[in-house]
N, CA, C and O atoms as a GROMACS GRO file, in nm:
protein
  128
    1ILE      N    1  -2.327  20.883   8.858
    1ILE     CA    2  -2.285  21.010   8.902
    1ILE      C    3  -2.135  21.032   8.886
    1ILE      O    4  -2.048  20.945   8.892
    2THR      N    5  -2.119  21.168   8.861
    2THR     CA    6  -1.962  21.197   8.860
    2THR      C    7  -1.927  21.305   8.954
    2THR      O    8  -1.997  21.406   8.962
    3ILE      N    9  -1.828  21.286   9.023
    3ILE     CA   10  -1.801  21.365   9.155
    3ILE      C   11  -1.658  21.432   9.124
    3ILE      O   12  -1.587  21.371   9.045
    4TYR      N   13  -1.614  21.541   9.174
    4TYR     CA   14  -1.486  21.604   9.144
    4TYR      C   15  -1.409  21.644   9.288
    4TYR      O   16  -1.475  21.643   9.392
    5ASP      N   17  -1.298  21.670   9.290
    5ASP     CA   18  -1.226  21.705   9.419
    5ASP      C   19  -1.200  21.818   9.448
    5ASP      O   20  -1.157  21.841   9.561
    6GLN      N   21  -1.220  21.926   9.351
    6GLN     CA   22  -1.216  22.080   9.371
    6GLN      C   23  -1.344  22.135   9.308
    6GLN      O   24  -1.414  22.068   9.231
    7GLU      N   25  -1.373  22.274   9.350
    7GLU     CA   26  -1.477  22.342   9.314
    7GLU      C   27  -1.485  22.376   9.152
    7GLU      O   28  -1.382  22.383   9.085
    8ASN      N   29  -1.610  22.396   9.100
    8ASN     CA   30  -1.610  22.420   8.980
    8ASN      C   31  -1.576  22.335   8.871
    8ASN      O   32  -1.535  22.380   8.764
    9PHE      N   33  -1.594  22.191   8.898
    9PHE     CA   34  -1.578  22.078   8.828
    9PHE      C   35  -1.436  22.060   8.789
    9PHE      O   36  -1.394  22.008   8.685
   10GLN      N   37  -1.357  22.118   8.903
   10GLN     CA   38  -1.205  22.083   8.842
   10GLN      C   39  -1.144  21.988   8.911
   10GLN      O   40  -1.212  21.939   9.002
   11GLY      N   41  -1.019  21.941   8.894
   11GLY     CA   42  -0.934  21.833   8.972
   11GLY      C   43  -0.957  21.707   8.927
   11GLY      O   44  -1.003  21.683   8.816
   12LYS      N   45  -0.919  21.603   9.033
   12LYS     CA   46  -0.967  21.487   9.002
   12LYS      C   47  -1.120  21.438   8.989
   12LYS      O   48  -1.209  21.454   9.073
   13ARG      N   49  -1.127  21.385   8.885
   13ARG     CA   50  -1.295  21.306   8.864
   13ARG      C   51  -1.295  21.192   8.864
   13ARG      O   52  -1.204  21.120   8.823
   14MET      N   53  -1.424  21.150   8.924
   14MET     CA   54  -1.457  20.996   8.905
   14MET      C   55  -1.608  20.967   8.882
   14MET      O   56  -1.699  21.039   8.923
   15GLU      N   57  -1.620  20.870   8.822
   15GLU     CA   58  -1.765  20.839   8.776
   15GLU      C   59  -1.802  20.709   8.848
   15GLU      O   60  -1.721  20.617   8.859
   16PHE      N   61  -1.914  20.704   8.892
   16PHE     CA   62  -1.973  20.580   8.947
   16PHE      C   63  -2.096  20.544   8.866
   16PHE      O   64  -2.188  20.622   8.842
   17THR      N   65  -2.088  20.436   8.831
   17THR     CA   66  -2.222  20.372   8.768
   17THR      C   67  -2.280  20.253   8.825
   17THR      O   68  -2.358  20.177   8.768
   18SER      N   69  -2.231  20.242   8.953
   18SER     CA   70  -2.293  20.155   9.073
   18SER      C   71  -2.310  20.190   9.201
   18SER      O   72  -2.306  20.311   9.222
   19ALA      N   73  -2.328  20.116   9.301
   19ALA     CA   74  -2.326  20.174   9.425
   19ALA      C   75  -2.199  20.188   9.486
   19ALA      O   76  -2.109  20.109   9.461
   20CYS      N   77  -2.187  20.275   9.558
   20CYS     CA   78  -2.051  20.318   9.623
   20CYS      C   79  -2.079  20.386   9.756
   20CYS      O   80  -2.088  20.509   9.761
   21PRO      N   81  -2.095  20.301   9.876
   21PRO     CA   82  -2.145  20.358  10.004
   21PRO      C   83  -2.051  20.466  10.048
   21PRO      O   84  -2.091  20.569  10.101
   22ASN      N   85  -1.916  20.436  10.022
   22ASN     CA   86  -1.814  20.528  10.070
   22ASN      C   87  -1.703  20.600   9.985
   22ASN      O   88  -1.595  20.545   9.966
   23VAL      N   89  -1.727  20.703   9.944
   23VAL     CA   90  -1.634  20.756   9.831
   23VAL      C   91  -1.479  20.754   9.869
   23VAL      O   92  -1.394  20.734   9.783
   24SER      N   93  -1.446  20.776  10.009
   24SER     CA   94  -1.327  20.786  10.056
   24SER      C   95  -1.257  20.666  10.045
   24SER      O   96  -1.134  20.672  10.054
   25GLU      N   97  -1.316  20.547  10.025
   25GLU     CA   98  -1.250  20.412  10.007
   25GLU      C   99  -1.185  20.395   9.856
   25GLU      O  100  -1.110  20.304   9.821
   26ARG      N  101  -1.231  20.505   9.777
   26ARG     CA  102  -1.175  20.527   9.619
   26ARG      C  103  -1.082  20.630   9.628
   26ARG      O  104  -1.060  20.687   9.522
   27SER      N  105  -1.026  20.666   9.717
   27SER     CA  106  -0.904  20.766   9.735
   27SER      C  107  -0.966  20.932   9.716
   27SER      O  108  -0.902  21.028   9.675
   28PHE      N  109  -1.089  20.929   9.751
   28PHE     CA  110  -1.149  21.073   9.745
   28PHE      C  111  -1.189  21.120   9.884
   28PHE      O  112  -1.296  21.088   9.936
   29ASP      N  113  -1.104  21.191   9.935
   29ASP     CA  114  -1.144  21.236  10.070
   29ASP      C  115  -1.203  21.408  10.046
   29ASP      O  116  -1.240  21.465  10.149
   30ASN      N  117  -1.210  21.462   9.957
   30ASN     CA  118  -1.272  21.585   9.943
   30ASN      C  119  -1.362  21.580   9.819
   30ASN      O  120  -1.318  21.571   9.705
   31VAL      N  121  -1.508  21.586   9.856
   31VAL     CA  122  -1.586  21.596   9.725
   31VAL      C  123  -1.667  21.716   9.755
   31VAL      O  124  -1.722  21.742   9.862
   32ARG      N  125  -1.667  21.800   9.624
   32ARG     CA  126  -1.734  21.920   9.609
   32ARG      C  127  -1.863  21.924   9.528
   32ARG      O  128  -1.924  22.030   9.514
   0.00000   0.00000   0.00000
């Protein structure tokens, strides 16, 4: 799964290929 911290696929991007129960542990506070 790929997540972004701003709307419309903008800003910081992070891709997860394995389990990640809490994205805030990866310096991601805002997920849109």
